C-alpha positions as CSV (number, residue, x, y, z in Angstrom):
1,M,-0.7,-19.2,2.3
2,K,1.1,-22.5,2.5
3,I,4.8,-21.5,3.0
4,Y,6.7,-18.3,3.4
5,F,10.3,-17.7,2.3
6,T,12.5,-14.7,2.6
7,L,15.8,-14.0,0.9
8,L,17.8,-11.0,2.1
9,F,20.2,-9.2,-0.2
10,L,22.7,-6.9,1.5
11,P,26.0,-5.4,0.5
12,L,29.1,-6.8,2.1
13,I,29.9,-4.6,5.1
14,L,32.8,-5.2,7.5
15,S,32.8,-3.3,10.8
16,Y,34.1,-3.5,14.3
17,T,31.9,-5.8,16.5
18,K,32.4,-7.7,19.7
19,S,33.5,-10.7,17.7
20,S,36.8,-10.7,15.8
21,G,37.1,-9.5,12.2
22,Q,38.3,-12.9,11.2
23,D,35.2,-14.5,12.7
24,N,33.0,-12.2,10.7
25,I,34.9,-12.9,7.5
26,S,34.7,-16.7,8.1
27,Y,31.0,-16.5,8.6
28,L,30.4,-14.4,5.5
29,L,32.6,-16.7,3.4
30,G,30.6,-19.7,4.6
31,H,27.2,-18.1,3.9
32,A,27.7,-16.2,0.7
33,T,26.6,-16.8,-2.9
34,D,28.3,-15.1,-5.8
35,I,25.6,-13.3,-7.8
36,T,27.8,-11.1,-9.9
37,R,26.9,-13.2,-13.0
38,G,23.2,-13.6,-12.2
39,I,21.2,-16.3,-10.4
40,S,20.7,-19.8,-11.7
41,T,19.0,-22.9,-10.3
42,T,22.4,-24.4,-9.5
43,Q,23.0,-21.6,-7.0
44,I,19.8,-22.5,-5.1
45,T,20.8,-25.5,-3.0
46,D,17.6,-25.9,-0.9
47,P,15.7,-28.6,-2.7
48,L,12.4,-27.2,-1.3
49,F,13.0,-23.7,-2.4
50,F,10.6,-23.7,-5.3
51,N,7.9,-25.3,-3.2
52,N,7.3,-22.1,-1.4
53,Q,4.4,-19.8,-2.2
54,L,5.6,-16.4,-1.3
55,F,9.2,-15.2,-2.2
56,L,10.4,-11.9,-0.8
57,L,13.7,-10.3,-1.8
58,G,15.0,-7.6,0.5
59,E,17.5,-5.0,-0.2
60,I,19.1,-1.8,1.1
61,H,17.6,0.9,-1.1
62,G,20.1,2.6,-3.5
63,I,22.3,-0.5,-4.0
64,Q,22.5,-0.9,-7.8
65,K,23.0,-4.7,-7.8
66,G,19.6,-5.2,-6.1
67,Q,17.8,-4.3,-9.4
68,D,19.8,-6.9,-11.3
69,V,19.2,-9.6,-8.6
70,D,15.5,-8.7,-8.6
71,Y,15.2,-9.2,-12.4
72,D,17.2,-12.4,-12.3
73,L,15.2,-13.9,-9.5
74,V,11.7,-13.1,-10.7
75,T,12.5,-14.3,-14.2
76,L,14.0,-17.5,-12.9
77,L,10.9,-18.1,-10.8
78,N,8.8,-17.4,-13.9
79,Q,10.7,-19.9,-15.9
80,K,10.9,-22.6,-13.2
81,I,7.4,-22.4,-11.6
82,K,5.5,-20.1,-13.9
83,L,5.3,-17.4,-11.2
84,N,4.1,-14.1,-12.8
85,T,2.6,-12.0,-9.9
86,Y,5.0,-9.4,-8.7
87,V,3.8,-7.8,-5.4
88,A,5.4,-4.4,-5.5
89,E,6.5,-1.6,-3.1
90,F,4.5,1.0,-4.9
91,D,0.8,1.9,-4.9
92,F,-2.0,0.5,-7.0
93,A,-2.2,3.5,-9.4
94,K,1.5,3.2,-10.2
95,A,1.1,-0.5,-10.7
96,Y,-1.6,0.2,-13.2
97,F,0.4,2.6,-15.3
98,L,3.5,0.3,-15.2
99,N,1.4,-2.7,-16.2
100,Q,0.0,-0.6,-19.1
101,Y,3.6,0.2,-20.1
102,L,4.5,-3.6,-20.0
103,N,1.5,-4.2,-22.3
104,T,2.0,-1.4,-24.7
105,G,5.5,-0.1,-24.5
106,D,4.2,3.5,-24.2
107,E,7.1,5.3,-22.5
108,G,4.8,8.1,-21.5
109,L,3.1,5.8,-19.1
110,M,6.4,4.8,-17.4
111,D,7.5,8.5,-17.4
112,A,4.4,9.5,-15.4
113,V,5.5,7.1,-12.6
114,F,9.2,7.9,-12.6
115,Q,8.8,11.7,-13.0
116,D,6.7,11.6,-9.9
117,W,9.4,9.7,-8.0
118,V,11.9,12.2,-9.2
119,K,9.8,15.1,-7.9
120,Q,9.6,13.4,-4.5
121,D,13.4,12.7,-4.5
122,A,12.4,9.1,-3.8
123,Q,14.8,6.2,-3.9
124,W,12.8,4.5,-6.7
125,A,13.7,7.4,-9.1
126,N,16.8,5.8,-10.6
127,Q,17.8,4.7,-14.1
128,D,18.6,1.1,-13.0
129,F,15.0,0.6,-11.8
130,Q,13.8,2.1,-15.1
131,R,16.0,-0.2,-17.2
132,K,14.8,-3.2,-15.2
133,I,11.2,-2.3,-16.1
134,R,12.2,-2.1,-19.8
135,K,13.9,-5.5,-19.5
136,L,10.8,-7.0,-18.0
137,R,8.8,-5.8,-20.9
138,A,11.3,-7.3,-23.4
139,Y,11.2,-10.5,-21.4
140,N,7.4,-10.6,-21.4
141,Q,7.3,-10.3,-25.2
142,N,8.8,-13.8,-25.5
143,H,6.0,-15.3,-23.4
144,K,2.3,-16.0,-23.8
145,P,0.0,-13.3,-22.2
146,D,-1.0,-15.6,-19.2
147,Q,2.7,-16.3,-18.4
148,R,3.9,-12.6,-18.5
149,I,5.0,-10.9,-15.3
150,Y,2.8,-8.1,-14.0
151,F,2.6,-5.8,-10.9
152,E,0.3,-5.7,-8.0
153,G,0.8,-2.5,-6.0
154,I,0.4,-2.8,-2.2
155,D,2.1,0.4,-0.9
156,Q,0.4,3.4,0.5
157,I,-0.8,6.0,-2.0
158,Q,2.3,7.9,-3.1
159,N,0.7,10.5,-5.4
160,P,-3.0,11.3,-5.0
161,A,-3.0,13.1,-8.4
162,L,-2.0,9.8,-10.2
163,V,-4.8,8.0,-8.3
164,A,-7.2,10.7,-9.7
165,R,-5.9,10.0,-13.2
166,Y,-6.3,6.2,-12.6
167,L,-9.9,6.7,-11.5
168,N,-10.8,8.9,-14.5
169,I,-9.6,6.0,-16.7
170,L,-11.5,3.4,-14.6
171,F,-14.7,5.3,-14.9
172,K,-14.6,5.2,-18.7
173,D,-16.0,1.7,-18.2
174,P,-19.7,2.0,-19.2
175,S,-20.8,-0.3,-16.3
176,L,-19.4,2.3,-13.8
177,H,-21.0,5.4,-15.3
178,K,-23.9,5.3,-12.9
179,V,-21.5,5.7,-9.9
180,H,-19.1,8.1,-11.5
181,S,-20.8,11.2,-10.3
182,S,-20.6,10.0,-6.7
183,F,-16.8,9.9,-7.0
184,R,-16.3,13.3,-8.7
185,G,-15.7,15.1,-5.4
186,L,-13.1,12.5,-4.3
187,I,-11.3,12.7,-7.7
188,T,-11.1,16.5,-7.4
189,A,-9.7,16.2,-3.8
190,L,-7.1,13.6,-5.1
191,A,-6.1,15.9,-7.9
192,A,-5.7,18.8,-5.4
193,K,-3.8,16.5,-3.0
194,N,-6.1,17.5,-0.2
195,D,-5.4,14.7,2.3
196,S,-8.1,15.6,4.9
197,L,-10.8,15.9,2.2
198,I,-9.6,12.7,0.6
199,I,-10.0,10.9,3.9
200,A,-13.5,12.4,4.6
201,L,-14.9,11.7,1.2
202,S,-13.5,8.2,0.9
203,S,-14.9,7.4,4.3
204,Q,-18.4,8.6,3.2
205,L,-18.1,6.8,-0.2
206,Q,-17.4,3.5,1.6
207,T,-20.9,3.6,2.9
208,D,-22.4,4.9,-0.4
209,A,-20.6,2.3,-2.4
210,G,-22.1,-0.4,-0.1
211,I,-25.5,0.9,-0.9
212,N,-24.8,0.8,-4.6
213,S,-23.0,-2.5,-4.6
214,L,-25.9,-4.4,-6.2
215,H,-25.6,-2.3,-9.3
216,I,-21.9,-2.9,-9.9
217,E,-20.2,-6.1,-11.1
218,P,-18.7,-7.8,-8.0
219,S,-15.0,-7.6,-9.2
220,K,-15.3,-3.9,-10.1
221,F,-17.0,-3.2,-6.8
222,A,-14.2,-4.9,-5.0
223,E,-11.7,-2.8,-7.0
224,L,-13.5,0.4,-5.9
225,K,-13.5,-0.7,-2.3
226,Y,-9.8,-1.3,-2.5
227,V,-9.3,2.2,-3.9
228,L,-11.5,3.8,-1.2
229,R,-9.8,1.9,1.7
230,N,-6.4,3.2,0.4
231,C,-7.7,6.7,0.1
232,K,-9.0,6.5,3.7
233,S,-5.6,5.2,4.8
234,I,-3.5,7.9,3.1
235,K,-2.1,9.1,6.4
236,S,-2.1,5.7,8.2
237,S,0.9,3.7,9.3
238,R,2.6,2.5,6.2
239,E,3.5,-1.0,7.3
240,G,-0.1,-1.6,8.3
241,V,-1.3,-0.4,4.8
242,L,1.2,-2.8,3.1
243,Y,-0.2,-5.7,5.1
244,D,-3.9,-4.7,4.7
245,N,-3.4,-4.3,0.9
246,F,-1.7,-7.7,0.6
247,S,-4.5,-9.3,2.7
248,D,-7.2,-7.6,0.6
249,L,-5.6,-8.6,-2.7
250,F,-5.0,-12.2,-1.5
251,K,-8.8,-12.5,-1.2
252,M,-9.8,-10.4,-4.2
253,R,-7.4,-12.1,-6.6
254,N,-7.9,-15.6,-5.1
255,W,-4.2,-16.0,-4.4
256,G,-4.7,-19.1,-2.2
257,N,-2.9,-21.4,-4.7
258,K,-0.9,-18.8,-6.6
259,K,2.9,-18.3,-6.4
260,L,3.8,-14.7,-5.4
261,Y,7.0,-12.7,-5.5
262,G,7.9,-9.3,-4.0
263,F,11.0,-7.0,-3.9
264,F,11.1,-4.6,-0.9
265,G,13.4,-2.6,1.3
266,F,14.9,-5.1,3.8
267,A,13.0,-3.6,6.9
268,H,9.7,-4.8,5.4
269,I,10.8,-8.5,5.1
270,L,12.5,-8.9,8.5
271,Q,10.9,-11.9,10.2
272,S,11.2,-10.7,13.7
273,V,9.7,-7.8,15.7
274,G,12.0,-4.8,15.8
275,N,12.5,-1.5,17.6
276,Q,12.1,-3.2,21.1
277,G,8.9,-4.8,20.1
278,K,7.3,-1.6,18.6
279,F,7.8,-2.4,14.9
280,K,6.1,-5.3,13.1
281,S,7.3,-5.7,9.5
282,L,5.1,-6.8,6.6
283,A,6.7,-10.2,6.9
284,V,6.0,-10.6,10.6
285,R,2.4,-9.5,10.0
286,L,2.0,-12.1,7.2
287,E,3.5,-14.8,9.3
288,E,1.0,-14.0,12.1
289,D,-2.0,-14.0,9.8
290,P,-4.1,-17.2,9.6
291,I,-4.0,-17.0,5.7
292,C,-0.3,-17.8,6.0
293,S,-0.6,-20.9,8.2
């Protein structure tokens, strides 16, 4: 990756610190941009801003304005530099169903994703996020297919049952029928949300899939490997999974010269090591990776 850029979106919070309140206010006034009416190119004063390859927007989850800023920024980047790849803080299965919604307008596909978040009482389960997805679909309808914004999910698996549903759809492809039977046990374990069995079966299939790789189209084989690695990592450290998935997709999708955008909780985009050196964010890991040099 050529260049890396982070924009951090936070609510305005005034609190007692060692410095004076007036100093805090002066700093904020000198480093603030009014985004209440959206984002435009005139508000981006850095002349090199659009030369970057990866744009990450960070937020505190639950702040309503973040959804508006996200929509404004990704559509601005789409218009200005034809960026259309949205690297998302949800898993590959949910990205698939949301992309299908963007393509078809089938509300049932989006409901499958959001109803799961509601059951988990997850921060993503909010109407502002849902409205933003609908706005993205409406926005896409005014653009040619190759210019439309789409999602790439890099988060840890959030609902194994949705992954099972995704695999059942994937294996409808005639070219994958010959390996479908090998995955039936894993699909059953995913549907049952049996984490230990998911890990065991996906680990075994990684070896089996390698044996069968000559019989599968390379791009589809890579997709299955991506699924298997995520299944094997279902209980792994989440930040590591985010990084591994980004790195895998970077190679699989040939992102070397592609503009990329992501919207994440702010902890994931902090560009310094936290928790007394114990926590490395996604951003730190990407900056340390040779692909980002």
